[in-house]
Wavefront OBJ file of the C-alpha trace (Angstrom):
o trace
v -22.322 46.227 21.318
v -23.893 47.960 18.335
v -24.266 46.357 14.922
v -21.827 48.818 13.371
v -19.142 48.043 15.973
v -19.725 44.314 15.555
v -19.441 44.610 11.733
v -16.279 46.637 12.096
v -14.779 44.013 14.402
v -15.769 41.139 12.092
v -14.025 42.769 9.097
v -10.988 44.324 10.744
v -9.904 41.404 12.911
v -9.294 38.942 10.029
v -7.684 41.710 7.967
v -5.341 42.574 10.838
v -4.428 38.937 11.363
v -3.783 38.417 7.654
v -1.541 41.465 7.443
v 0.308 40.456 10.590
v 0.983 36.979 9.212
v 2.094 38.350 5.847
v 4.787 40.611 7.232
v 8.243 39.283 7.970
v 9.751 40.231 11.292
v 13.317 39.926 9.989
v 14.857 42.301 7.488
v 16.808 39.558 5.694
v 15.233 38.304 2.470
v 15.648 34.631 1.564
v 16.521 33.839 -2.023
v 14.598 31.225 -3.989
v 17.686 28.970 -4.076
v 18.023 29.134 -0.283
v 14.392 28.102 0.178
v 15.028 24.743 -1.497
v 18.400 23.924 0.060
v 18.299 21.030 2.517
v 18.542 21.936 6.162
v 21.758 20.855 7.892
v 21.291 17.649 9.849
v 21.026 18.246 13.548
v 23.107 16.055 15.806
v 20.801 13.604 17.525
v 21.517 12.407 21.014
v 20.504 9.042 22.352
v 17.443 8.993 24.578
v 18.273 5.624 26.112
v 21.370 3.765 27.222
v 20.038 0.442 25.862
v 21.609 -0.945 22.644
v 19.742 -0.403 19.380
v 17.469 -3.243 18.316
v 15.924 -3.728 14.858
v 12.249 -4.535 14.807
v 12.124 -5.809 11.212
v 14.641 -7.979 9.357
v 16.990 -6.360 6.835
v 15.391 -8.095 3.837
v 11.701 -8.992 3.554
v 10.945 -12.698 3.673
v 9.252 -13.642 0.355
v 8.014 -10.063 0.051
v 6.532 -10.208 3.542
v 7.726 -7.533 5.924
v 6.852 -9.358 9.113
v 8.686 -12.584 9.922
v 6.884 -15.885 9.504
v 4.649 -16.946 12.356
v 3.662 -20.374 13.581
v 0.534 -21.784 11.934
v -2.736 -21.272 13.796
v -4.524 -24.185 15.437
v -6.020 -26.545 12.860
v -3.688 -25.531 10.024
v -0.918 -27.820 8.852
v 2.662 -26.595 8.376
v 2.425 -27.230 4.605
v -0.827 -25.269 4.208
v 0.548 -22.436 6.306
v 3.702 -22.301 4.167
v 1.534 -22.086 1.027
v -0.502 -19.269 2.590
v 2.683 -17.382 3.515
v 4.030 -17.795 -0.045
v 0.760 -16.502 -1.526
v 0.751 -13.530 0.830
v 4.378 -12.771 0.003
v 3.758 -13.047 -3.732
v 0.712 -10.757 -3.662
v 2.556 -8.266 -1.457
v 5.667 -8.237 -3.637
v 3.790 -7.900 -6.948
v 0.735 -5.707 -6.453
v 0.000 -5.832 -10.188
v -1.252 -9.439 -9.805
v -4.577 -8.106 -8.542
v -4.639 -4.487 -9.749
v -7.128 -1.935 -8.484
v -10.160 -2.252 -8.368
v -9.715 -6.029 -7.975
v -10.768 -7.627 -4.720
v -9.159 -11.052 -4.516
v -9.199 -13.474 -1.612
v -6.911 -16.529 -1.651
v -7.705 -19.330 0.795
v -5.812 -22.575 1.368
v -8.306 -25.416 1.831
v -7.374 -27.363 4.965
v -9.496 -30.350 3.860
v -7.748 -30.683 0.486
v -3.959 -30.344 0.888
v -2.347 -28.057 -1.676
v -5.648 -26.608 -2.923
v -5.948 -22.819 -3.137
v -9.352 -21.200 -3.635
v -9.416 -17.792 -5.378
v -12.570 -15.728 -4.831
v -13.599 -12.174 -5.553
v -13.484 -9.861 -8.542
v -10.707 -9.056 -10.974
v -10.505 -6.426 -13.717
v -10.118 -8.558 -16.858
v -9.612 -12.153 -18.068
v -5.904 -11.594 -18.769
v -5.273 -10.568 -15.134
v -7.312 -13.559 -13.996
v -5.129 -15.940 -16.039
v -1.929 -14.259 -14.864
v -2.950 -14.524 -11.197
v -4.096 -18.131 -11.642
v -0.802 -19.127 -13.325
v 1.334 -17.353 -10.719
v -0.473 -18.988 -7.785
v -0.401 -22.438 -9.426
v 3.404 -22.237 -9.818
v 4.056 -21.637 -6.101
v 5.678 -24.529 -4.231
v 3.171 -26.847 -2.579
v 0.172 -25.721 -4.654
v -1.380 -28.688 -6.452
v -4.774 -27.267 -7.475
v -6.210 -23.777 -7.926
v -9.985 -23.550 -7.515
v -10.602 -20.364 -9.524
v -13.905 -18.757 -8.488
v -12.916 -15.250 -9.613
v -15.440 -13.073 -11.416
v -14.349 -10.560 -14.055
v -15.629 -7.165 -12.823
v -16.474 -5.778 -16.237
v -15.024 -4.434 -19.386
v -12.667 -1.451 -19.348
v -13.996 1.914 -20.510
v -14.291 2.415 -24.280
v -10.932 3.361 -25.751
v -8.878 2.107 -22.752
v -5.876 -0.017 -23.632
v -3.956 -2.197 -21.199
v -0.307 -2.000 -22.273
v 0.443 -5.443 -20.803
v -1.910 -7.204 -23.244
v -0.389 -8.528 -26.467
v -2.667 -7.138 -29.184
v -0.990 -9.231 -31.896
v -2.499 -12.503 -30.650
l 1 2 3 4 5 6 7 8 9 10 11 12 13 14 15 16 17 18 19 20 21 22 23 24 25 26 27 28 29 30 31 32 33 34 35 36 37 38 39 40 41 42 43 44 45 46 47 48 49 50 51 52 53 54 55 56 57 58 59 60 61 62 63 64 65 66 67 68 69 70 71 72 73 74 75 76 77 78 79 80 81 82 83 84 85 86 87 88 89 90 91 92 93 94 95 96 97 98 99 100 101 102 103 104 105 106 107 108 109 110 111 112 113 114 115 116 117 118 119 120 121 122 123 124 125 126 127 128 129 130 131 132 133 134 135 136 137 138 139 140 141 142 143 144 145 146 147 148 149 150 151 152 153 154 155 156 157 158 159 160 161 162 163 164 165 166
């Protein structure tokens, strides 16, 4: 194949495909209003004769989607309940450790009711709010706060949750 034929093929093939895709095979034009109307719901038929079964409960348990599980080996029921409450609280209120925070909460199995917070958090106010929320959960007696404040916000940034009149 010559260079001229190859060049011709390289340029005409995409142009032909683009023109073919741009044309409408039907003569009917669709109005702008029709483009945004919802499609009618198609009748769905069952694919099985077994009764329907829900995988997840209707309401989340303490903000947790999955149902509670039995505690792992070595963990007491009380410590596991605290861990589930912490997980549910952090899942339900994602503002407790806002991005780019990286917080890890651990229940100490050697000291009943003690929760250890590690990682980074965006500012001291968020640190206090997380600490206070965790300390108010049932079963928590002590919060070992080992969180590190990640740094100051950019110049001119204002967190609307902070009371500036203090």
